[in-house]
C-alpha positions, 0 to 999 in steps of 0.5 A: 465498568468498561474503560472508554480507553479500550480499543474496540472499533466496530469491525464492519465499517473500518474493516470494509474500508480497509479491505477495499483500500487494499484491493484498490492498492493491488488492483493491477490483476484486473488488467488480465480480466479486461485484456489490457494490451500493456505488458505486465512485465515491462509496463509500470502499473501506473500506465494502466491509468493512462487515458485511453487504456481499457478501463483506465477510470477503474484504476484511477478509482482504485488509487483513490480508494487505496488512499482512503483505505490505507489512511484508515488502516494507519489510524487503526494500527496506531490505536491497536499498538501505540508506540513510537515505531508504530507512530512512525509507521502510521505516519509513513503509511499515511504519506503513502496513502496521500501519494496514491490519491495524488496518482489518481488525480495526476495520472501518467499522460502516456505509456512509456512501455509502448510509446517511444517518445514517452519512453524518451521523456521517462528516461530523461535526467533524474532531476527532470523526472522528479520534477513531474508530480506523478513521478515524485509521488510514486517515488515518495509513496514506495519509499514511505511504504518501505519505511512503514513496513520496517516500522511496523515490524520493529514495533510488533517484534517487541511483543511476544504475541506479535513477534513473528508478524514483526519479523515478517514485516522487517523481511517485507521491508527488506524485500521491498527495498531490494525490489525498489533498487532493482526497479530503478536499475532495470528502468534506467537500463530499459529492461523489459522486467521493470513492471514485473518487479514493481508488481511483486513489490506491490503484491508483497506489501499488500499481502502483509498489510492484509495479514495485519488487518486480519490480526487486528480484526480477530483481536478486536473480535476477541475483546468484544467477546470477553467484554460482552459477559461483563457488560451483561452482568453490569446490566 
């Protein structure tokens, strides 16, 4: 008899949703396809969603899809390796997913990388910046993603078969934290490289979450293959 407590998600529905979410979270390369005039090294990724920018609706939809996909991934990860660190990571990833949805519903209204007046507002007092919903959600979202990477890494390092994946998660969390600090410094200094560091951070975290998704999908596939003969004998 097969235990009903076994983790056996149907691969097609959840996997497709998660993969779509990861693509939505890292959709910024589309700016090269559509010929966006925004600088990929200077502009924030969120500037691509400003009304009037080429295909801005696609980037807003990407944020929405990312929110849904990351929420599903948070639940799958918790079922896959239930533990206190994994619960923390799933909660943090869910928060990051929620902020992605907020970004889609409350996008930036101007592009500080090309609009001097917008740049002045973007570099106002820190408290004034954080009072803006989009800015606050962006800060919370990145912080939540770093916490999630660290928590997933901690949880996976405790098991021999996922130790290397756990170490990678801790490394990604450290890299994300460093890049986040660099982003803050370059943004306050008015550097032309803030956007580049943000894109590297998003790409790194997306790559790690993609690796986790692939490992889970393979694990679920192996379990189905092992359980199938037993089910056949039972019938």
